[in-house]
C-alpha positions, 0 to 999 in steps of 0.5 A: 553663497550668492551675490547680486552683481551691480552692472553699470547700465542706466535705462530710460524709455527706448534707450540703453546706455553703455551698450552696443548696437547692431542694425536695431538690436541693442544690448548692455553692458558692452563690457562687464569686468568683475573679480570673484573668488573660486566657488562663488556664484554671482548674479547680474542683469543684461538688457536687450532691446529691439530698437526696430519697428518689427517684431524680432526673435532673439537667441543668446549665444555665450562663448568662451573667448580669447582661446589663444590666451586662456586655457579653458581645457574641458571647461564648457561655457555652460559650466560657468555662465548661465542665463534664465532664457536663451530664446525669446521674442521682442516686440518693436522697441521692447526691452527685456532684462536677462538674469546672468548667473556666474559659477566660478570654478574652484580649479581655475586660476587667473581669469575667464572671459566670455563673449555674450552674443545676441542674434536677432531675426526679424519676424513676419506678421505670422510670427515666422522669421524673415530669411536672411535678415539678422543682426548680431551684437555682443558684449565681453564678460571678464571674470578674474579669479580673486586671489589667483590674479597675477598683475605684471607688465613691462614696457618693452620698447619705445620707438620715435619716428617722424611721419606725415599726417594730412601733409603735416609732419608729426612725431609718433611715439610708440610704447610697446606694453607686454602683459606678463600676468594671467589677467587682462590689463588696460594700460593708461599712461603718458610720454614725456620728451625732454631736451638735453638740459632736462627741460620738458618740451611736451607731455602726451597721453598714450592711447588707452582702452584696448585690453592687453591679454596675458602674454600679449604685447601691444603698441600704444601711441602718442602723436605730437602734431606740432613738433619743435625739435632742432638738431640735438639729443633728447630723452623720451620717457614713458610711464604707464599704470595698469591693474586698477580695474582689480584694485591692484594698480601698478606702474611701469616706466622706461626711458630712451635717448633719441637724436635729431640730426642736421637733416631732421632725421630721428635716430633712436639710441 
């Protein structure tokens, strides 16, 4: 069974949106996330642009990625990722479309991740490469194995501290998220601080976008730049959502009590 993968890439003359650039080499998409069943063969498109005034030679170099988090065993990158071309030349400002083929193994669970590197070498007028003048840029390909995904995470801890930022005192809230599943997640969430009577003082968005790989724990942050905390007890709550990329959205919450003493020191219980 073949499936055409639709990628979120828009092309206008001389421009690639949702792309990455390195010294005149532009590629897109920068991140591609898809869920496919075991045994599926799917196709999609990548785009590469030589955004310089010199001709360039491009080499495509896909690699199995995040090997510390995923067990690829004997699975080589060529066993599941193929391109219709691995080397080609681009004229100045020229854009080339590459066909990607994903062959999902039948004996893999969870997720496969590849980094798709594009290396560019500037060419002289005679077509020979200019030594030492190269650019390399890459995008990440995530393929969740449909029906085998485990989406599970928890908030392990909340830390509250006072810090100085450009000479001004701020409150920093760190929320540690642990990925207990077998696919990456991108948690999004909020932290709320309430006084001892339950009155909401502030609600802040946590930093988001960074992937949390299986078995990995990453701190997400929120900053309160104009804190108004008198001596007393307070409650901090964190709520995150994750898994929506796979249409399997879940939530996790955690609450903690902290205290501000008469000297303004923050003490987390």
